[in-house]
C-alpha positions as a printed Julia matrix, in Angstrom:
483×3 Matrix{Float64}:
  13.14  -26.38   -1.74
  10.81  -24.41   -3.96
  12.15  -21.5    -6.0
   9.01  -19.35   -6.45
   9.63  -16.81   -9.09
   8.02  -13.45   -9.15
   8.62  -10.35  -11.35
  10.56   -7.71   -9.65
   7.61   -5.19   -9.48
   9.78   -2.45  -10.73
   8.64    0.93   -9.51
   7.53    3.86  -11.6
   8.63    7.17  -10.3
   5.8     8.56   -8.11
   5.41   11.38   -5.72
   2.82   11.02   -3.02
   0.59   13.71   -1.86
   0.13   14.13    1.91
  -3.18   13.15    3.6
  -4.3    11.93    1.1
  -8.33   -8.67    7.61
  -7.4   -11.57    7.53
  -9.11  -14.51    5.92
  -8.61  -17.66    3.71
  -9.35  -17.5     0.06
  -8.1   -21.03   -1.04
 -10.62  -21.57   -3.93
 -10.3   -19.08   -6.67
 -11.75  -21.16   -9.42
 -14.05  -18.31  -10.51
 -12.55  -16.57  -13.52
 -10.85  -13.26  -12.88
 -13.0   -11.63  -15.67
 -16.24  -12.4   -13.86
 -15.48  -10.46  -10.62
 -18.06   -7.98   -9.65
 -16.49   -4.42   -9.87
 -18.13   -3.04   -6.89
 -17.06   -5.97   -4.67
 -13.52   -5.86   -6.1
 -13.23   -2.22   -5.27
 -14.45   -2.96   -1.71
 -11.69   -5.54   -1.35
  -9.21   -3.19   -2.78
 -10.13   -0.46   -0.24
  -9.18   -2.84    2.62
  -5.53   -2.32    1.83
  -5.89    1.49    1.9
  -5.74    3.58    5.09
  -8.82    5.74    5.65
  -7.17    8.98    4.83
  -6.5     7.93    1.3
  -9.66    6.09    0.47
 -12.0     7.59   -2.21
 -15.58    6.78   -3.01
 -16.38    5.78   -6.57
 -19.78    5.67   -8.11
 -19.98    3.04  -10.84
 -22.35    4.31  -13.67
 -25.02    1.91  -14.85
 -24.0     0.43  -18.05
 -27.48   -0.69  -19.13
 -28.96    2.78  -18.65
 -26.14    4.45  -20.58
 -26.52    1.95  -23.51
 -30.4     2.42  -23.62
 -29.9     6.21  -23.71
 -27.34    5.96  -26.49
 -29.44    3.66  -28.62
 -32.51    5.77  -27.98
 -30.87    8.87  -29.12
 -29.66    7.17  -32.17
 -32.96    5.64  -32.97
 -34.79    8.93  -32.65
 -32.18   10.78  -34.83
 -31.22   13.11  -31.86
 -27.81   14.49  -31.22
 -25.64   11.54  -30.06
 -22.85   13.67  -28.61
 -23.61   13.62  -24.93
 -25.12   10.11  -24.97
 -22.11    8.71  -26.77
 -19.73   10.26  -24.3
 -21.87    9.07  -21.38
 -21.88    5.49  -22.77
 -18.1     5.57  -23.37
 -17.48    6.64  -19.84
 -19.66    3.81  -18.39
 -17.87    1.31  -20.68
 -14.52    2.56  -19.52
 -15.4     2.34  -15.86
 -16.74   -1.24  -16.46
 -13.34   -2.15  -17.88
 -14.63   -2.67  -21.49
 -11.68   -0.8   -22.87
 -11.98   -1.74  -26.5
 -15.57   -0.63  -26.78
 -14.94    2.48  -24.82
 -12.09    3.41  -27.12
 -14.21    2.79  -30.22
 -16.8     5.26  -28.92
 -14.24    7.83  -27.84
 -12.75    7.71  -31.36
 -16.21    8.29  -32.91
 -16.62   11.21  -30.62
 -13.26   12.64  -31.71
 -14.79   13.26  -35.2
 -17.1    15.94  -33.85
 -15.69   19.35  -32.84
 -18.38   19.58  -30.17
 -17.0    16.51  -28.29
 -13.44   16.2   -29.39
 -11.9    17.55  -26.26
 -14.07   15.52  -23.89
 -13.4    12.47  -25.91
  -9.63   13.04  -25.88
  -9.83   13.38  -22.13
 -11.74   10.08  -21.88
  -9.05    8.52  -24.04
  -6.35    9.81  -21.63
  -8.09    8.23  -18.79
  -8.35    5.05  -20.67
  -4.64    5.13  -21.38
  -3.96    5.84  -17.69
  -6.13    2.86  -16.53
  -3.84    0.72  -18.62
  -0.6     2.4   -17.25
   0.33    4.08  -20.49
   1.33    7.28  -19.02
   3.11    8.89  -22.05
   0.07    8.1   -24.18
  -2.33    9.48  -21.6
  -0.43   12.8   -21.36
  -0.44   13.06  -25.09
  -4.28   12.63  -25.05
  -4.72   15.33  -22.45
  -2.68   17.74  -24.47
  -4.81   16.9   -27.49
  -7.9    17.77  -25.37
  -6.3    21.08  -24.32
  -5.48   21.84  -28.0
  -9.09   21.15  -28.93
 -10.8    23.2   -26.34
  -8.45   25.08  -23.71
 -11.46   26.27  -21.71
 -12.04   22.89  -20.15
 -10.6    22.28  -16.58
 -10.52   18.53  -16.54
  -7.71   17.96  -19.1
  -5.47   20.21  -17.04
  -6.44   18.58  -13.81
  -5.84   15.05  -15.04
  -2.59   16.17  -16.55
  -1.57   17.29  -13.06
  -2.4    14.0   -11.59
  -0.31   12.2   -14.15
   2.65   14.55  -13.67
   2.47   13.82   -9.9
   2.74   10.07  -10.84
   5.81   10.97  -12.8
   7.33   13.01   -9.93
   7.19   16.44  -11.71
   5.56   18.35   -9.03
   6.32   21.82  -10.54
   4.72   21.0   -13.73
   1.8    19.39  -11.8
   1.21   22.61   -9.96
   1.11   24.54  -13.12
  -1.52   22.15  -14.52
  -3.71   22.46  -11.39
  -3.43   26.27  -11.57
  -4.56   26.1   -15.26
  -7.53   23.95  -14.17
  -8.58   26.54  -11.51
  -8.17   29.4   -13.97
 -10.84   27.6   -16.13
 -12.94   26.5   -13.16
 -12.44   28.34   -9.86
 -14.79   25.85   -8.12
 -12.73   22.75   -8.91
 -12.34   21.38   -5.44
  -9.71   18.69   -6.12
  -7.48   21.03   -8.04
  -7.22   23.17   -4.88
  -6.47   20.0    -2.83
  -3.94   18.68   -5.07
  -2.18   21.99   -5.92
  -1.78   22.74   -2.11
  -0.47   19.2    -1.67
   2.12   19.61   -4.46
   3.37   22.81   -2.81
   3.5    21.24    0.52
   5.39   18.19   -0.77
   8.06   20.67   -1.9
   8.02   22.36    1.51
   6.48   25.41   -0.21
   4.17   25.95    2.72
   3.3    29.57    1.95
   1.93   28.99   -1.51
   0.12   25.86   -0.11
  -1.59   27.99    2.67
  -2.54   30.65    0.25
  -3.96   28.06   -2.21
  -6.16   26.59    0.52
  -7.31   30.04    1.73
  -8.23   30.9    -1.91
 -10.15   27.62   -2.16
 -12.04   28.39    1.03
 -13.05   31.81   -0.33
 -14.43   30.03   -3.45
 -15.84   27.0    -1.53
 -16.38   28.1     2.14
 -18.18   24.85    2.95
 -15.47   22.55    1.81
 -14.36   20.7     4.94
 -11.58   18.9     3.09
  -9.9    22.32    2.26
 -10.08   23.52    5.98
  -8.74   20.25    7.23
  -5.82   20.29    4.86
  -5.12   23.94    5.87
  -5.03   22.87    9.51
  -2.48   20.18    8.71
  -0.14   22.54    6.96
  -0.43   25.09    9.68
   0.36   22.51   12.15
   3.51   21.56   10.22
   4.58   25.22   10.44
   3.95   25.11   14.26
   1.19   27.74   13.8
  -0.85   25.87   16.5
  -3.44   28.51   17.31
  -4.37   29.04   13.67
  -4.47   25.17   13.09
  -6.64   24.59   16.17
  -9.0    27.33   15.16
  -9.64   25.58   11.73
 -10.19   22.28   13.39
 -12.61   23.74   15.94
 -14.69   25.16   13.23
 -14.87   21.76   11.6
 -15.99   20.21   14.85
 -18.62   22.96   15.53
 -19.97   22.39   11.92
 -20.43   18.67   12.52
 -17.75   17.91    9.8
 -15.03   16.44   11.88
 -13.68   12.98   11.16
 -11.16   10.99   13.15
  -8.27   12.86   11.68
  -9.63   16.16   12.97
  -9.64   14.92   16.59
  -6.36   13.15   16.26
  -4.74   16.36   14.92
  -6.2    18.66   17.6
  -5.09   16.23   20.24
  -1.59   16.24   18.76
  -1.58   20.11   18.93
  -2.47   19.95   22.57
   0.25   17.26   23.22
   2.91   19.45   21.51
   1.73   22.37   23.63
   2.47   20.37   26.67
  -1.21   19.74   27.69
  -1.52   15.85   27.83
  -4.75   15.77   29.75
  -6.48   17.93   27.08
  -4.97   15.7    24.37
  -6.42   12.66   26.05
  -9.83   14.42   26.28
  -9.95   15.19   22.55
  -8.93   11.57   21.67
 -11.68   10.01   23.92
 -14.19   12.44   22.42
 -13.17   11.48   19.03
 -13.7     7.71   19.66
 -17.08    8.59   21.26
 -18.33   10.87   18.4
 -16.81    9.54   15.2
 -15.96    5.86   14.87
 -13.62    3.08   15.93
 -10.43    4.55   14.31
  -7.0     3.11   14.15
  -5.24    6.52   14.27
  -7.33    7.73   17.23
  -6.69    4.42   19.12
  -2.95    4.68   18.3
  -2.68    8.23   19.66
  -4.72    7.31   22.67
  -2.69    4.18   23.41
   0.67    6.13   22.95
  -0.56    8.9    25.32
  -1.64    6.35   27.96
   1.7     4.67   27.75
   3.48    8.04   28.25
   1.38    8.24   31.46
   2.3     4.59   32.55
  -1.42    3.49   32.09
  -0.06    0.44   30.44
  -3.09   -2.0    30.89
  -5.5     0.68   29.71
  -3.29    1.34   26.69
  -2.93   -2.23   25.63
  -6.53   -2.97   24.11
  -6.37    0.39   22.23
  -3.02   -0.44   20.51
  -4.08   -3.99   19.67
  -7.38   -2.75   18.16
  -5.39   -0.16   16.18
  -3.22   -2.75   14.34
  -6.33   -4.87   13.81
  -8.04   -1.96   12.11
  -4.99   -0.9    10.1
  -2.06   -3.28    9.91
  -0.04   -0.69    7.98
   0.05    1.86   10.89
   3.73    2.07   11.81
   3.24    4.05   14.95
   0.76    1.5    16.31
   3.14   -1.33   15.59
   6.03    0.56   17.3
   4.0     1.38   20.49
   2.49   -2.03   20.75
   5.87   -3.72   20.4
   7.37   -1.55   23.04
   4.33   -2.12   25.34
   4.61   -5.87   24.91
   8.26   -5.88   25.86
   7.59   -3.74   28.81
   4.87   -6.19   29.99
   7.3    -9.08   29.56
   5.71  -10.47   26.37
   8.99  -10.8    24.56
   8.06  -12.96   21.55
   5.02  -10.7    20.74
   7.04   -7.59   21.31
   9.72   -8.61   18.93
   7.28   -9.67   16.31
   5.49   -6.31   16.4
   8.66   -4.38   16.25
   9.86   -6.52   13.4
   6.69   -5.67   11.44
   7.34   -1.97   12.35
  10.71   -2.15   10.76
   9.4    -3.73    7.59
   6.7    -1.12    7.29
   9.29    1.69    7.88
  11.59    0.29    5.17
   8.82    0.27    2.66
   6.89    3.33    3.86
   7.55    5.34    0.78
   6.55    2.75   -1.66
   3.36    1.93    0.19
   2.43    5.57    0.35
   3.34    6.3    -3.3
   1.4     3.39   -4.75
  -1.69    4.12   -2.58
  -1.57    7.68   -3.65
  -1.34    6.58   -7.29
  -4.46    4.53   -6.85
  -6.39    7.6    -5.3
  -5.3     9.68   -8.22
  -6.35    7.02  -10.71
  -8.44    4.26   -9.23
  -8.19    2.32  -12.51
  -4.38    2.03  -12.44
  -3.68   -1.74  -12.65
   0.16   -1.2   -12.44
  -0.2     0.62   -9.16
  -2.3    -2.14   -7.59
   0.16   -4.75   -8.9
   3.1    -2.78   -7.45
   1.31   -2.34   -4.12
   0.7    -6.07   -4.1
   4.42   -6.7    -4.65
   5.36   -4.47   -1.78
   2.77   -6.22    0.51
   4.15   -9.57   -0.66
   7.72   -8.49    0.41
   6.8    -7.47    3.93
   4.8   -10.69    4.42
   1.24   -9.21    4.41
  -0.09  -11.89    2.01
  -3.78  -11.04    2.49
  -3.19   -7.49    1.44
  -1.08   -8.54   -1.47
  -3.9   -11.03   -2.49
  -6.45   -8.13   -2.42
  -4.24   -5.85   -4.47
  -3.48   -8.45   -7.18
  -7.15   -9.31   -7.42
  -7.99   -5.62   -7.93
  -5.25   -5.33  -10.63
  -6.8    -8.4   -12.45
 -10.25   -6.86  -12.2
  -8.95   -3.93  -14.14
  -6.69   -5.83  -16.42
  -7.57   -9.55  -16.74
  -4.53  -10.03  -18.85
  -1.98   -8.9   -16.34
   0.35  -11.94  -16.42
   2.6   -10.79  -13.45
  -0.38  -10.19  -11.14
  -1.79  -13.54  -11.98
   1.66  -15.13  -11.39
   1.94  -13.53   -8.02
  -1.46  -14.48   -7.04
  -0.6   -18.08   -7.66
   2.6   -17.67   -5.62
   0.57  -16.44   -2.6
  -1.27  -19.71   -2.77
   2.03  -21.6    -2.93
   3.33  -19.77    0.14
   0.2   -20.64    1.99
   0.45  -24.29    0.83
  -2.97  -23.98   -0.95
  -2.07  -26.32   -3.71
  -5.39  -26.64   -5.5
  -5.85  -22.87   -5.74
  -2.33  -22.45   -7.09
  -2.85  -25.1    -9.76
  -5.95  -23.18  -10.86
  -4.19  -19.84  -11.12
  -1.06  -21.13  -12.93
  -3.1   -23.18  -15.5
  -5.17  -19.99  -16.2
  -2.03  -18.03  -16.54
  -0.57  -20.48  -19.14
  -3.83  -20.46  -21.09
  -3.42  -16.7   -21.26
   0.26  -16.92  -22.31
   1.77  -20.45  -22.87
   5.29  -18.79  -23.33
   5.38  -17.23  -19.87
   8.45  -19.07  -18.37
   7.88  -18.13  -14.76
   4.4   -19.54  -15.08
   5.65  -23.04  -16.11
   8.31  -22.9   -13.36
   5.69  -22.11  -10.7
   3.25  -24.71  -12.0
   6.05  -27.11  -11.52
   6.4   -25.97   -7.9
   2.61  -26.46   -7.5
   2.91  -29.97   -8.87
   5.67  -30.82   -6.43
   3.52  -29.63   -3.5
   0.78  -31.71   -4.87
   3.14  -34.76   -4.8
   3.19  -35.15   -8.63
   6.8   -35.16   -9.47
   6.45  -36.35  -13.08
   4.03  -33.45  -13.84
   6.45  -31.12  -12.06
   9.26  -32.32  -14.23
   7.17  -31.67  -17.33
   6.47  -28.12  -16.25
  10.13  -27.46  -15.46
  11.29  -28.83  -18.71
   8.84  -26.68  -20.59
  10.32  -23.65  -18.85
  13.82  -24.67  -19.79
  12.7   -25.38  -23.49
  11.43  -21.78  -23.63
  14.47  -20.29  -21.9
  17.55  -22.63  -21.73
  19.27  -20.23  -19.37
  16.43  -20.1   -16.78
  18.27  -21.21  -13.72
  15.39  -21.95  -11.27
  13.84  -24.54  -13.61
  17.26  -26.13  -14.37
  17.92  -26.4   -10.7
  14.65  -28.04   -9.97
  15.07  -30.52  -12.88
  18.5   -31.42  -11.61
  17.19  -32.18   -8.2
  14.32  -34.32   -9.48
  16.7   -36.34  -11.6
  18.97  -36.83   -8.61
  15.98  -38.15   -6.69
  15.62  -35.06   -4.42
  12.52  -33.19   -3.54
């Protein structure tokens, strides 16, 4: 029996804001440092539900470098070009080069505050929350008229669970820039998270006065009004979005839920069907429609909607629950119990999943958040999603030993021996003293039918840590002639 050793994936304290595939990848012989950034981000998005996805523009590194070198050659002011180039380097994960340019920019009073903000984002991308907050405070001290350092401080404070301080930071950002959309969004969410719905509603109404075309604010206002059971006001906000052609799947899902809560099931079904016609093939819409059809005993009509919902979003607890119950009702006991089992696992880890996904939205360069999300997915048996999350973490931080170790463990669990050997060898090149890596390489050699090589790996783990029980146990079994 293999003892696969993974780090615990210890959580950092996070507080989530509301609303924010399957395939084989056996051969990963391509180096983690050569992944394409845009492709890696697309893979990472697959583990995030639609309501918390963000769009990221990746600046062109070549253009930023040419602009910087041209300004330097012509003797022009380097301030703006230096910051643009540093930002491009940061987004492209060239952290050391970005840091050097930001530190240069710190020497100029003109760019000190923006450079400190960039350094804060750089620290955040590497999971250094305390250092990041210090950099944002330096930026505020250098130029208190900028909104961004306050806004990013708010995001960091949300990660730390200090919603009161986060709200104050977002307010400070709005004082300096009354058109800062995401400060309104996150401030209202921070209030709502603390069930301070009055201030949340007022924040969103204030935002709509400043940004009347901002559909994101109107939709968030409708959600909070719905939570307060102010159904008429919520429905009015949603209808305005639909009339303006700004309605996504969430809008149709919420207005259907309002009609359902009002005791109007036929109207709710009409809105859900309209949403599927006008918007897209959406997991939430199909879940709501499937659940509503089950309530009306239209079981055969409900079944394909619920099956499609879990295919689109395997993390959707409501879809798993309804599908499991429906399977049982149709006499499909094995499938029903399996679906309800997945529902229970998702429910157990709901907070962790939401928190880490939210952390990624607040800072898409947070390697630790991707790693922690991968650890949760691994615990609930969603190995493909875990694989994606670990790959995303390694794209951001190619030296993340625990992510690389757990990536190898996924291949072990899938019995993909060659891929596991590639990963663990790469890990031990990165750090030859990583005890778990030697132990898990031994496990891979056992699966490959190479007990002598396995014994050498287990022995190396014990040499590094004489108290490391998994390797000691494996060695004892090998010496006794066991598997």
